[in-house]
N, C-alpha and C positions, 0 to 999 in steps of 0.2 A: 295536594289540597283536595278537599271534597266539598261539594255543594249539594244541598238537599233537593228533593222533589218539592214541587209547589202546586197548589191549587189556586188558580186565579178566579176572579169574579165573585165567588161565594154568593151566587144569586144576584142581588141587586147591584153589586159593585163592579159592573162590567168595565173592563179595561183599566180600572183604578185601584183594585184591591187584590191582594194575594196573601196566602199564608204559606209558610215553609213548614214542612213536616218531615218526620224521620221514617216515612214509609220506604223510601229508596234514596240512593245517593249516586252522584256522578263523581268520579275521581280524575285528577289530572296530574301529570308529572312533567316538569319542564327543565330544560337545560339551556343555558345562555352562553353563546359563543361569539365569535367575531362575525363580521359581515352584516348583512341586512336581509331579512326575510324570515318567513315562518313556515316550518314544515310540520304538518299535523298528521299523526297516525292514530286511528281509532281502533280500539279493541272491541270486538263483538258486533259492532255495527259501523259500516262505512257510508256516510252520507255523500261521498264524492268530494271533489276538489273545491267546489263552491259551497262552503258550509258555514254555519254560524260562528265556529271558532276562528276560522281564518278571517272572516269579515270583521269579527270583534277586534282582532289584533290590528288589522288595517286601520280601523277607526281609532283604537287606542293610540297607535303610533302617530296618527294624524293630529289628535288632540294634544299629545305631549310634545310633538315636534321632534321625535326621535325615530330611529329604526335600529333594531337589534337582530342578531341571528338567533333564532329560537327553534328548538326542537321540542315538540309537545306530544305526549301520549295521553289519550283520553280513554278512560274505562268507564263507559256509561252503563250503570246498572239500573237506570230508570227506564221503565217500559216506554218505547218510542211510539210517537203518534197516538198517545192515549190521553192527552190533556193534563199531563203531570210535569210539564216544564222541562222535559229532557234536554232539548236543544239549548235552552237558556242556561240550565245548570251546567252543561258541558262547557259552554263559553265562559261562564263565571269561574268555574273551577280552574280552567286553563289560564285565564288572566291572573287569578290569584296566585297560581303556582309560579307563573313568570315573575310577577312582582316580588314574591318572596325570594326567588333565586337571584333576581337582579338587585335585591336589597333596596327596592324602591317603595316608598309610601306615597299614595296619592289619595285625593278626596274620593270617598266611595261613589260620589255622583259621577265621576269620570268612568269608573268601572261599570256602573249601571248604564250610562249612556253608550259606552262602547259595546257592551254585550247586547243592549237593546237594539242597537243598529244591526248587530250581527243576526238578530232574529229575522231580519228581512229574507235571509236565505231559506228559512223554513216556512215563514208565514206570509211572505210577499211584501211585508212592510214592517218597519221598526215598531216594537212595542216593549214596554218597560215593566209591566207588573210582575211577570214571572221572574225576570232577572233581578229585580229589586229584592224579591223574596229570597232568591237563591243566594244573593250577595250578603244581605243583612240579617236574614233569618227573621223569626217572629211573624208578625202580621204587618204588612206595609200598605200604605195608602199613597197613591200618586197624587200630589197636590198641585202640580203644575207641569206642563209639557214644554213650555218655552218661557223662561228657562226650566229645565228639568229639575224637579224637586219632589221630595217625598218625606213621609213621616213613618217611623218604625215604632211599633208597640210590641210588648212582650207579654201577651196574655197567656194564661194557663188554660189550654183547651185540649180536648181529646176528640179525635176524628176516627171514623172507619172509612178507609179508602178501598173502593171496589174497582177492580180492573178486569173487564171482560176480554177474553181472548178471541177477538174478531179480526177479520182482515182489515188492514188500514184502508181508510177511505181516501182515494186519490184527491189531492188538493183539498184536504179536509178543512183546514182553517179558512181558505177562500170560500168554500161552500157554506160553512157555518156562519160566515159573515154575510153572505149573499141572502140568506133566508131571514135576516133580521128585518123588522119593520122599519120603514123609512121615516115614520113619524109616529108620535103618540099623542093622545089627547091630553089636555091640561090636567084633568083630574088624575090621570095615571102618572103624569109627570110629578105631581105633588106627592103622591103615594111613594113613588120611587125615591124621591129626595129624603122622605122620612125614613125609609128603609136603609138607605146608605148612611144616614145619620145614626141610626140604631147600630149598624155594623161598627162604625168608628167609636161610638160611645161604649159599645160592648168590649171592643179591644182595649180601650183606655181603662175600663173598670174591671177587666178580666171577668166579664159577666156573660156566661154562656146563654142565658135566657135572652139577653139583649142582642147578642150576635145572631141567635136563632131567628129573632124577629126580623133582623136585617137580611137574612138569607131568603126571605120570601121575594118572589119576582114574578111579575106578570107581563114583562116586556121581552126579555131575551129568552128565558127558559121555555116558554110555550112555543116559540118559533123553532127552537133547536131540539126539543124533546123528541119529536117524531123521527129524528135522524140519529138518535142515540139508542142502540140496541138494548132492549130489556129495561129501559129506564122507568117506564110506567109501573111495571111490576116491582122493580127494586124499590122505588119510592114508596109504594103502598106497603110493602113488607117491612121496611126499616122503620117507618113511622109507627106501625102496629107493634114493633118490637121495642119501642121506647126511645127512638132517636128524637133529638130536639129539632132537627132540621136536616134537609138533604138538598144537594144541588149537583148539577153537572160540573165536573172539575174542568175548568177552562173550556175548551171546545169539545171536550169529551173524547172517547166514550166512557172514560173513568167517571166514577161518581164519588162524592165526598159527603159523609153524614157526620153532623156534629152530635156528640153524645156525652152524657154523664158517664164517668168511668164504670159505674156499677152496671150500666146497660151495654157496655162496649161488646162483650162477648156475644150477647143475644143479638145485637144488631149485625155483628159480623156474620153470624150464622144465617140471619135473615137475608143478607146480601147474597151469600152463596146459594141459599135455597131458591131465591128468586131467579138467579141466572140459570141454575140447574133446570128449573121448570121451563125456562125459555130455550133449553137445549144449548146453552152457552157455557163453555168452560170459563172459569174465572178465578181470580185470586182476590182475597180480601185481607187487609191488614189493619190492626189497631195502631194508630199513630199519634204522636204528641208533637207539639210545636218544636221546631228544630232551630239550632243556630245556623247562621249563614257562613259562607266561605270566608268572608272578611272578618268574621268574629272568632274563628278557630285558630 
């Protein structure tokens, strides 16, 4: 099974919005045998024994009240520690592969909950936006945490995803949460609500202009931008090239620009030029909304 890369937040939708796109994928293969326990092998990148996949299986078995003997191989082709949901996609792909091999069908909420708790291994605490996107595809909005619930939309959107080749920041997610403001004034709060509403309305209507309006953010992004290599120049260049909006992908350092298809190549070139002028090697891909692991 495979699960797509994801970009969480999209500006104003911090911790509640994510889109799945076909820039990259994680794949997983599972075999189910006798006994009880999970053995996970990673190809290309080994996060160690305490990882999102193993934790996700522990949570899944706890929720379902079962235990199986499972061998899993994960091939993660999503750049690691770049804000593209690599850990979440790996867990989702692995759970989906197990469920298919075991002949089990479960509520998607169970998969998202299990994989979201697995994220604590990478991020320090559970979170569900990336894994919901990887599981369901499209654009997802978390509507409740207790109980966990979400809504999926299937908008037609085009993005340019820029991925700088920079050394991973130690404890990146923890750092990027620590820099966030502890409070915002009421006027900013109202603005942010209107932007999140624009995001959701844009998803529902498949309206890139509305989504772009919702990607504006003056709470999280200003606090994080100084910690994202090259972001200021990338943002300037892609907007000049015709992008509708741009945001940090998750906790970064990858960036995601919303574009009309006719401007996609120009925006991709602008991303690469901006990073080159910053002395940073980078990759940039034109990406479309993708299906999730549970939809394939």
